[in-house]
LUMDRENKE-335680 format. One record per residue: x negated, y negated, z of N, C-alpha, C in turn; residue in one letter. Coordinates in steps of 0.001 Angstrom, whole numbers. Layout:
% residues N
ATOM      n.u      n.v      n.w     ca.u     ca.v     ca.w      c.u      c.v      c.w  residuo
ATOM        X        Y        Z        X        Y        Z        X        Y        Z        a
...
//
This chain:
% residues 172
ATOM      n.u      n.v      n.w     ca.u     ca.v     ca.w      c.u      c.v      c.w  residuo
ATOM   198305    31309    36804   199415    30968    38139   199283    30363    39051        m
ATOM   199649    28981    39319   199735    28175    40455   200622    28894    41813        t
ATOM   199991    28703    42909   200578    29153    44194   201625    27665    44596        t
ATOM   202645    27898    45186   203343    26749    45372   202642    25643    46246        p
ATOM   202232    24593    46238   201361    23587    46841   200320    23331    46639        g
ATOM   199772    24150    45660   198427    24279    45321   198040    22878    44499        a
ATOM   196903    22423    44489   196840    21343    43590   196198    21689    42105        s
ATOM   196895    20848    40814   196370    21437    39540   195134    20804    39377        k
ATOM   194423    19438    39922   193714    18935    39950   192417    19393    39455        t
ATOM   191920    20470    40275   190855    21290    39837   190688    21718    38434        p
ATOM   191879    22524    38263   191986    22975    36808   192031    22064    35736        m
ATOM   192762    20906    36057   192676    19847    34972   191293    19243    34913        f
ATOM   190692    19191    35771   189513    18429    35718   188530    19673    35047        a
ATOM   188542    20872    34861   187656    21578    34455   188038    21634    33060        a
ATOM   189306    21497    32732   189757    21489    31345   189357    20255    30663        v
ATOM   189545    19156    31561   189146    17884    30978   187391    17717    30714        a
ATOM   186862    18178    31655   185382    18421    31614   184849    19228    30270        g
ATOM   185652    20128    30367   185213    20934    29093   185451    20169    27700        g
ATOM   186619    19689    27577   186821    19044    26225   185926    17704    26104        a
ATOM   185523    17163    27411   184464    16117    27334   182989    16478    26560        a
ATOM   182924    17855    27088   181532    18298    26695   181819    18991    25266        l
ATOM   182835    19449    24861   183223    19514    23496   183060    18333    22534        a
ATOM   183722    17406    22918   183696    16037    22344   182139    15444    21997        l
ATOM   181380    15628    23030   179869    15232    23210   178979    15787    22207        a
ATOM   179400    17345    22295   178661    18208    21321   179132    17870    19912        g
ATOM   180511    17625    19621   180939    17229    18318   180233    15926    17769        a
ATOM   180079    15152    18512   179558    14021    18382   178108    13901    18072        f
ATOM   177261    14889    18961   176053    15136    18494   175937    16045    16958        f
ATOM   176592    17002    16944   176596    17667    15752   177252    16580    14384        l
ATOM   177809    15817    14572   177983    14912    13742   176997    14038    13387        g
ATOM   176109    13781    14263   175131    12634    14226   174186    13427    13747        q
ATOM   173661    14623    13961   172758    15790    13319   173245    15748    11652        v
ATOM   174449    16120    11412   174708    16550    10050   174805    15358     9158        s
ATOM   174829    13963     9747   174849    12707     9194   173634    12629     8264        a
ATOM   172601    13035     9059   171146    13108     8269   171263    14080     7138        r
ATOM   171897    13801     5924   172195    14880     4938   170794    15223     4356        r
ATOM   170725    16547     3674   169536    16508     2894   169893    15658     1586        p
ATOM   168468    15256      682   168542    14586     -418   169351    15034    -1233        k
ATOM   170318    14350    -1915   171137    14583    -2941   170472    15816    -4039        a
ATOM   171265    16364    -4669   170580    17368    -5923   170410    16328    -7086        m
ATOM   169406    16532    -7644   169499    15563    -8999   168951    16251   -10267        t
ATOM   169003    15645   -11248   168326    16327   -12492   166990    15416   -12610        f
ATOM   166701    14610   -11810   165496    13502   -11961   164345    14383   -12099        s
ATOM   163583    14030   -13403   162464    14792   -13938   162419    15966   -14690        g
ATOM   163436    16532   -14811   163969    17890   -15927   163945    17354   -17282        i
ATOM   163098    17530   -18236   163292    17369   -19491   163083    18640   -20193        e
ATOM   164159    19048   -21026   164433    20283   -21842   164302    19869   -23373        l
ATOM   163725    20951   -24006   163775    20583   -25407   165232    21094   -26068        p
ATOM   165414    20407   -27172   166921    20915   -27827   166405    22196   -28609        r
ATOM   167367    22659   -28965   167310    23833   -29869   166678    23470   -31168        l
ATOM   166998    22303   -31955   166200    22170   -33157   164789    21525   -32940        d
ATOM   164160    21283   -31745   162859    21029   -31320   162816    19602   -31623        r
ATOM   163665    18800   -32260   163690    17429   -32697   163199    16523   -31457        s
ATOM   163480    16752   -30408   163412    15815   -29003   163555    16850   -28054        a
ATOM   163378    16233   -26912   163639    16681   -25634   164894    15755   -24822        t
ATOM   165358    16540   -23946   166558    15137   -23247   166067    15700   -21933        t
ATOM   166189    14218   -21269   165947    13877   -19722   167201    14184   -19419        d
ATOM   167302    15199   -18381   168680    15369   -17689   168657    14145   -16699        l
ATOM   167860    13896   -16056   167989    12645   -15235   168540    11219   -15740        g
ATOM   168742    11366   -17107   169386     9962   -17647   170892    10370   -18499        s
ATOM   171468     9945   -18523   172682    10243   -19402   173264     8748   -20052        c
ATOM   173665     9423   -21328   174028     8403   -22209   175495     7457   -21678        p
ATOM   176011     8065   -20852   177257     7024   -20386   177018     7051   -18992        g
ATOM   178305     6585   -18417   178123     6760   -17033   178215     7887   -16297        a
ATOM   178936     9091   -17053   178650    10172   -16305   178357    11115   -17240        k
ATOM   178230    12450   -16809   177546    13649   -17809   177936    15022   -17122        c
ATOM   178406    15828   -17922   179106    16931   -17423   177950    18021   -18195        l
ATOM   176775    18697   -17368   176017    19797   -17918   176477    21312   -17301        t
ATOM   176623    21987   -18533   177134    23327   -18506   175711    24245   -18730        v
ATOM   175507    24925   -17672   174401    25855   -17582   174926    27390   -17948        y
ATOM   174508    28025   -19000   174893    29471   -19311   173679    30227   -19700        v
ATOM   173786    31545   -19837   172877    32344   -19907   173474    33589   -20870        a
ATOM   172633    34094   -21716   172924    34853   -22741   173524    36178   -22376        p
ATOM   173006    36722   -21273   173394    38166   -20800   174793    37964   -20077        w
ATOM   175281    36950   -19318   176167    36685   -19302   177473    36778   -19758        c
ATOM   178563    37843   -19685   179589    38108   -19934   180764    37029   -19825        g
ATOM   180800    36545   -18907   181504    35670   -18720   181229    33841   -19589        y
ATOM   180171    34038   -19817   179584    32851   -20227   179938    32846   -21749        c
ATOM   179602    34020   -22145   180184    34365   -23655   181721    34375   -24058        r
ATOM   182419    34875   -23165   183655    34360   -23254   184033    33165   -23169        r
ATOM   183491    32403   -22492   183904    31233   -22319   183380    29939   -23353        a
ATOM   182414    30488   -24176   181886    29783   -25208   182798    29060   -26050        t
ATOM   183669    29609   -26663   185030    28488   -27183   185356    27654   -26553        p
ATOM   185789    27611   -25077   186327    26821   -24286   185448    25735   -23938        l
ATOM   184035    26007   -23961   182820    25081   -23449   182815    24180   -24838        l
ATOM   182766    24566   -26113   182779    23628   -27148   184133    22900   -27193        k
ATOM   184897    23397   -27059   186268    22339   -27278   186448    21258   -25887        e
ATOM   185928    21886   -24677   186117    20961   -23971   184990    19849   -23951        a
ATOM   183972    20126   -24726   182653    18977   -25184   183522    17623   -25770        k
ATOM   184052    18331   -26665   184809    17839   -27753   186125    16934   -27224        a
ATOM   186468    17575   -26263   187884    16880   -25640   187197    15796   -24383        a
ATOM   186154    15959   -24001   185502    15035   -22809   184978    13915   -23412        l
ATOM   184214    14096   -24815   183661    13129   -25526   184817    12111   -25704        a
ATOM   186145    12532   -26067   186644    11520   -26503   187497    10539   -25175        a
ATOM   187083    11429   -23891   187182    10416   -22641   186140     9842   -22301        q
ATOM   184939     9466   -22925   183839     9132   -22606   182850     9896   -21943        g
ATOM   182921    11200   -21628   181915    11854   -21095   181237    12525   -21880        i
ATOM   179952    12559   -21705   178845    13255   -22559   178830    14585   -22085        s
ATOM   178738    15822   -22656   178670    17075   -22319   177092    17926   -22747        t
ATOM   176443    18334   -21893   175165    19176   -22557   175094    20384   -22028        r
ATOM   174999    21265   -22837   174636    22554   -22693   173775    23083   -22426        i
ATOM   173221    23689   -21624   171831    24073   -21016   171904    25817   -21265        v
ATOM   171091    26215   -22263   170917    28048   -21952   169550    28273   -21556        i
ATOM   169674    29399   -20583   168212    29588   -20016   168613    31085   -19045        g
ATOM   167495    31541   -18674   167663    32653   -17545   167245    33867   -18393        m
ATOM   166596    33509   -19313   166262    34648   -20676   164995    34715   -20872        d
ATOM   164602    35436   -22053   163767    35293   -22822   164030    34197   -23835        q
ATOM   162981    33852   -24373   163470    32719   -25440   163959    33192   -26748        l
ATOM   163837    34414   -27373   164409    34878   -28496   165997    34674   -28027        a
ATOM   166239    35488   -27010   167668    35496   -26575   168459    34229   -26355        a
ATOM   167459    33351   -25626   168140    31933   -25133   168401    31386   -26687        v
ATOM   167328    31118   -27786   167631    30357   -28904   168734    31160   -29639        e
ATOM   168801    32403   -29695   170073    33130   -30377   171010    32758   -30065        e
ATOM   171783    32598   -28643   172804    32273   -27911   173081    30527   -28181        y
ATOM   172169    29926   -28141   171927    28193   -28229   172636    28086   -29507        a
ATOM   172242    28691   -30519   172825    28559   -31862   174243    28528   -31985        r
ATOM   174926    29105   -30955   176485    29054   -31073   176936    27733   -30711        e
ATOM   176406    27154   -29832   176672    25611   -29290   176035    24605   -30383        f
ATOM   175192    24762   -31259   174297    23779   -32021   173100    23370   -31908        g
ATOM   172674    22269   -32728   170959    21955   -32531   170685    21218   -31414        a
ATOM   171921    20613   -30582   171724    19876   -29562   171748    20478   -28187        d
ATOM   171652    21901   -28462   171796    22725   -27326   170523    22831   -26485        a
ATOM   170392    22783   -25159   169233    22551   -24631   168813    24063   -24339        l
ATOM   167365    24159   -24027   166810    25654   -23806   165947    25403   -22617        i
ATOM   166207    26155   -21568   165624    26140   -20418   165013    27616   -19997        d
ATOM   163930    28213   -20779   163389    29738   -20355   162727    29667   -19339        v
ATOM   162156    28421   -18669   161057    28244   -17530   162039    27695   -16380        d
ATOM   163393    27955   -16156   164137    27843   -15172   163909    26328   -14326        s
ATOM   163899    25227   -15070   163489    24126   -14546   164830    23736   -13920        k
ATOM   165846    23848   -14234   167307    23718   -13614   167377    24650   -12635        v
ATOM   167685    24062   -11457   167909    25367    -9948   169339    25142    -9911        k
ATOM   169579    26386   -10334   171320    26994   -10452   171731    27341    -8988        v
ATOM   172663    26430    -8311   172525    27036    -6989   173597    28049    -6744        p
ATOM   174266    28712    -7720   175453    29668    -7771   175139    30527    -9020        g
ATOM   176303    31178    -9606   176304    32022   -10556   176435    30900   -11999        g
ATOM   176493    31584   -13037   176621    31190   -14335   177855    31910   -14987        v
ATOM   178681    31062   -15465   178445    29752   -15915   178375    28541   -15121        p
ATOM   177601    27659   -14959   177793    26910   -13780   177687    25149   -14282        h
ATOM   178830    24515   -13723   179320    22946   -13894   178729    22170   -13227        f
ATOM   177895    20991   -13726   177324    19806   -12770   177874    18650   -13525        f
ATOM   178447    17854   -12497   178968    16381   -13170   177852    15721   -12440        m
ATOM   176994    14956   -13421   176082    13775   -12892   176136    12299   -13125        s
ATOM   175803    11222   -12564   175843    10048   -12883   174839     9668   -13779        d
ATOM   174745     8461   -14247   173819     7962   -15427   172271     8017   -14922        a
ATOM   171990     8282   -13548   170852     8448   -12977   170443     9730   -12695        g
ATOM   171355    10794   -12953   170796    12285   -12700   171147    12555   -11675        g
ATOM   171960    11802   -10451   172318    12262    -9303   173491    13284    -9639        t
ATOM   173636    14729    -9304   174714    15654    -9185   175675    15325    -8257        i
ATOM   176801    14967    -8665   177923    14498    -7829   178782    15743    -7452        l
ATOM   178957    16593    -8289   179458    17839    -7849   179229    18882    -9067        k
ATOM   179352    20141    -8352   178858    21478    -9247   179969    22595    -8430        n
ATOM   180020    23417    -9696   180725    24577    -9346   180389    25686   -10395        q
ATOM   180274    26858    -9762   180003    28168   -10521   181355    28347   -11086        a
ATOM   181131    29159   -12251   182363    29751   -12485   183245    28751   -13865        g
ATOM   183698    29556   -15030   184326    28988   -15889   185761    28613   -15525        a
ATOM   186292    27588   -15741   187997    27376   -15623   188540    28356   -16581        p
ATOM   189578    28913   -16497   190232    29583   -17492   190635    29310   -18619        p
ATOM   191123    28008   -18659   191725    27254   -19714   191187    25904   -19861        t
ATOM   191054    25252   -21136   190660    23949   -21615   191328    22813   -20742        l
ATOM   192474    22876   -20246   193223    22045   -19618   192296    22047   -18225        g
ATOM   192069    22907   -17828   191536    22974   -16428   190115    22603   -16510        e
ATOM   189561    22908   -17478   188093    22349   -17528   187971    20974   -17963        a
ATOM   188928    20555   -18604   188920    19020   -18705   189469    18268   -17453        v
ATOM   190393    18852   -16674   190539    18201   -15212   189774    18278   -14359        r
ATOM   189095    19439   -14031   187609    19297   -13369   186681    18461   -13553        w
ATOM   186443    18386   -14930   185554    17260   -15335   185943    15864   -15217        a
ATOM   187154    15392   -15098   187767    14430   -14857   187709    14031   -13879        l
ATOM   188054    14764   -12582   187990    14883   -11261   186858    14403   -11024        s
ATOM   185617    15132   -11351   184384    15241   -10606   183785    13896   -11233        a
ATOM   184179    12904   -12128   183743    12229   -12802   184332    10912   -12048        a
ATOM   185303    11007   -11215   186064     9858   -10599   185157     9648    -9364        e
ATOM   184243    10626    -8937   183475    10447    -7609   182499     9223    -7729        r
//
């Protein structure tokens, strides 16, 4: 509360000075955060197919964009999402997006057993070469060079939502 006749200038100067300091701090933090860490990439990660006919280099994609889905045999959410993932793979292929299913985070026998549900082209990762930054199932959208554009833990509840997420991520 101000007294009659008292100047408002010192209070304004303090507020203005505080705002200037806050702006300077925000600019500095913006400059620091502008130095982003290297983008996540699949570069250098090769995984064998279930049928062992070849390895797949996750750092390259047959199209402009690839969806890579990481699942684990012990994951109940992954198991429940298996039919949705197979349908999404087919639906996205029709949209020009390749989908790779990677099964890992368990012993080889369990990984291979679960991989059979996805077919011979399922990828095996018992050595945890793919670094999953959250829980499984985990969705990664990457470009032709293997740079991860977007990733998300958890399975969308419906085929439509899975396809929408992938198409939205592919637009980046």
